[in-house]
ZAKELUM-485600 format. One record per residue (C-alpha): residue number from 1; residue in one letter; x, y, z. Coordinates in steps of 0.02 Angstrom, whole numbers, plus 50000, padded with zeros to 5 digits. Layout:
// residues N
[r NUM A [X Y Z]],
...
***
This chain:
// residues 173
[r 1 X [49946 50527 47849]],
[r 2 X [50021 50695 47799]],
[r 3 X [49989 50842 47912]],
[r 4 X [49885 50979 47831]],
[r 5 X [49936 51160 47836]],
[r 6 X [49838 51274 47950]],
[r 7 X [49787 51436 47864]],
[r 8 X [49835 51594 47958]],
[r 9 X [49743 51760 47957]],
[r 10 X [49867 51888 47892]],
[r 11 X [49853 52078 47879]],
[r 12 X [49960 52177 47757]],
[r 13 X [50006 52360 47784]],
[r 14 X [50096 52462 47652]],
[r 15 X [50184 52615 47720]],
[r 16 X [50205 52748 47588]],
[r 17 X [50175 52932 47558]],
[r 18 X [50150 52903 47371]],
[r 19 X [50077 52730 47337]],
[r 20 X [49895 52695 47301]],
[r 21 X [49804 52528 47285]],
[r 22 X [49837 52537 47098]],
[r 23 X [50026 52566 47118]],
[r 24 X [50059 52460 47273]],
[r 25 X [50156 52318 47192]],
[r 26 X [50243 52265 47352]],
[r 27 X [50084 52247 47453]],
[r 28 X [50003 52156 47309]],
[r 29 X [50152 52037 47295]],
[r 30 X [50131 51992 47479]],
[r 31 X [49943 51967 47458]],
[r 32 X [49971 51854 47307]],
[r 33 X [50102 51750 47396]],
[r 34 X [50006 51729 47559]],
[r 35 X [49844 51680 47472]],
[r 36 X [49934 51562 47353]],
[r 37 X [50012 51480 47506]],
[r 38 X [49837 51449 47576]],
[r 39 X [49827 51589 47705]],
[r 40 X [49683 51711 47728]],
[r 41 X [49702 51898 47696]],
[r 42 X [49623 51978 47849]],
[r 43 X [49645 52157 47791]],
[r 44 X [49755 52264 47679]],
[r 45 X [49786 52449 47702]],
[r 46 X [49902 52589 47648]],
[r 47 X [49956 52725 47770]],
[r 48 X [50078 52870 47754]],
[r 49 X [50252 52853 47828]],
[r 50 X [50204 52928 47995]],
[r 51 X [50254 52846 48160]],
[r 52 X [50085 52872 48242]],
[r 53 X [49977 52821 48094]],
[r 54 X [50081 52662 48073]],
[r 55 X [50075 52625 48258]],
[r 56 X [49885 52652 48265]],
[r 57 X [49850 52525 48128]],
[r 58 X [49976 52396 48190]],
[r 59 X [49914 52416 48370]],
[r 60 X [49735 52385 48317]],
[r 61 X [49786 52229 48220]],
[r 62 X [49889 52165 48367]],
[r 63 X [49737 52187 48480]],
[r 64 X [49622 52097 48357]],
[r 65 X [49613 51912 48408]],
[r 66 X [49566 51865 48228]],
[r 67 X [49733 51927 48157]],
[r 68 X [49880 51811 48186]],
[r 69 X [50013 51890 48075]],
[r 70 X [50050 52069 48022]],
[r 71 X [50161 52103 47871]],
[r 72 X [50216 52281 47835]],
[r 73 X [50308 52341 47681]],
[r 74 X [50397 52507 47669]],
[r 75 X [50477 52633 47783]],
[r 76 X [50625 52526 47837]],
[r 77 X [50765 52623 47754]],
[r 78 X [50866 52774 47809]],
[r 79 X [50798 52907 47693]],
[r 80 X [50666 53039 47716]],
[r 81 X [50524 52991 47828]],
[r 82 X [50567 52805 47846]],
[r 83 X [50499 52766 48019]],
[r 84 X [50425 52592 48021]],
[r 85 X [50553 52517 48143]],
[r 86 X [50526 52662 48263]],
[r 87 X [50337 52643 48250]],
[r 88 X [50331 52455 48273]],
[r 89 X [50478 52409 48385]],
[r 90 X [50400 52486 48542]],
[r 91 X [50247 52374 48518]],
[r 92 X [50346 52211 48520]],
[r 93 X [50350 52094 48670]],
[r 94 X [50494 51998 48592]],
[r 95 X [50606 52031 48442]],
[r 96 X [50652 51898 48316]],
[r 97 X [50835 51947 48304]],
[r 98 X [50879 51822 48169]],
[r 99 X [50746 51884 48047]],
[r 100 X [50838 52042 47996]],
[r 101 X [51003 51951 47992]],
[r 102 X [50938 51812 47880]],
[r 103 X [50845 51935 47768]],
[r 104 X [51002 52038 47739]],
[r 105 X [51101 51879 47702]],
[r 106 X [50975 51828 47568]],
[r 107 X [50958 52004 47502]],
[r 108 X [51146 52025 47483]],
[r 109 X [51142 51897 47342]],
[r 110 X [51024 52014 47248]],
[r 111 X [51077 52191 47291]],
[r 112 X [51251 52173 47363]],
[r 113 X [51308 52280 47507]],
[r 114 X [51158 52396 47490]],
[r 115 X [51064 52270 47596]],
[r 116 X [51152 52342 47749]],
[r 117 X [51031 52489 47739]],
[r 118 X [50880 52378 47771]],
[r 119 X [50809 52398 47945]],
[r 120 X [50681 52259 47925]],
[r 121 X [50629 52175 48085]],
[r 122 X [50521 52039 48157]],
[r 123 X [50441 52011 48324]],
[r 124 X [50298 51948 48429]],
[r 125 X [50166 52057 48512]],
[r 126 X [50011 51993 48601]],
[r 127 X [50031 51822 48517]],
[r 128 X [50035 51906 48346]],
[r 129 X [50191 51887 48241]],
[r 130 X [50248 52041 48146]],
[r 131 X [50371 52063 48004]],
[r 132 X [50421 52235 47938]],
[r 133 X [50490 52221 47762]],
[r 134 X [50570 52347 47644]],
[r 135 X [50458 52432 47517]],
[r 136 X [50530 52356 47360]],
[r 137 X [50434 52217 47275]],
[r 138 X [50595 52117 47258]],
[r 139 X [50629 52129 47444]],
[r 140 X [50453 52071 47484]],
[r 141 X [50475 51922 47369]],
[r 142 X [50645 51883 47446]],
[r 143 X [50575 51888 47622]],
[r 144 X [50422 51783 47579]],
[r 145 X [50510 51654 47471]],
[r 146 X [50666 51639 47579]],
[r 147 X [50594 51650 47755]],
[r 148 X [50409 51682 47779]],
[r 149 X [50337 51544 47669]],
[r 150 X [50418 51413 47782]],
[r 151 X [50404 51504 47947]],
[r 152 X [50217 51535 47923]],
[r 153 X [50185 51355 47872]],
[r 154 X [50127 51251 48021]],
[r 155 X [50206 51095 47944]],
[r 156 X [50383 51165 47935]],
[r 157 X [50504 51073 48050]],
[r 158 X [50589 51082 48169]],
[r 159 X [50497 51242 48215]],
[r 160 X [50396 51385 48141]],
[r 161 X [50306 51542 48195]],
[r 162 X [50136 51479 48138]],
[r 163 X [50125 51360 48285]],
[r 164 X [50153 51505 48405]],
[r 165 X [49997 51596 48348]],
[r 166 X [49877 51451 48320]],
[r 167 X [49758 51447 48470]],
[r 168 X [49722 51261 48462]],
[r 169 X [49908 51225 48479]],
[r 170 X [49893 51289 48658]],
[r 171 X [50025 51425 48642]],
[r 172 X [49916 51576 48602]],
[r 173 X [49918 51702 48743]],
***
């Protein structure tokens, strides 16, 4: 008998000084992909690119036992007020070092050497897995299709992040 996928509760945060719900294509792309994959959208918000506003929302989601995954989009570059890595990295218990490396490898096929400017990151905090993605819709699709779809699928072998955050699997802190 085939193992069924376990739906995760995922929150999506868009970090932008200019986007609105109507213009947030990156956040909407993540919502569409996660729901199509069978996951549950716990919450979606947009906050300005401000370290403390980002940290406040992400901290609250990390503390919420109903949210298993946090996806952010935006604020990972080097320009202007980009501050997502600074806001989120201090909240992490463990970093997923290979996430940024693999993302940049996949992204290089699409945008060439410009991918070196991506400061995307992944990590674990309070048994919640977090992924901070660039703000472009293409980058969000690349990250979801090339990494997150499998890693958030409890059936993916030999390992995945879904099984780390599923309480009944006995690994939830």
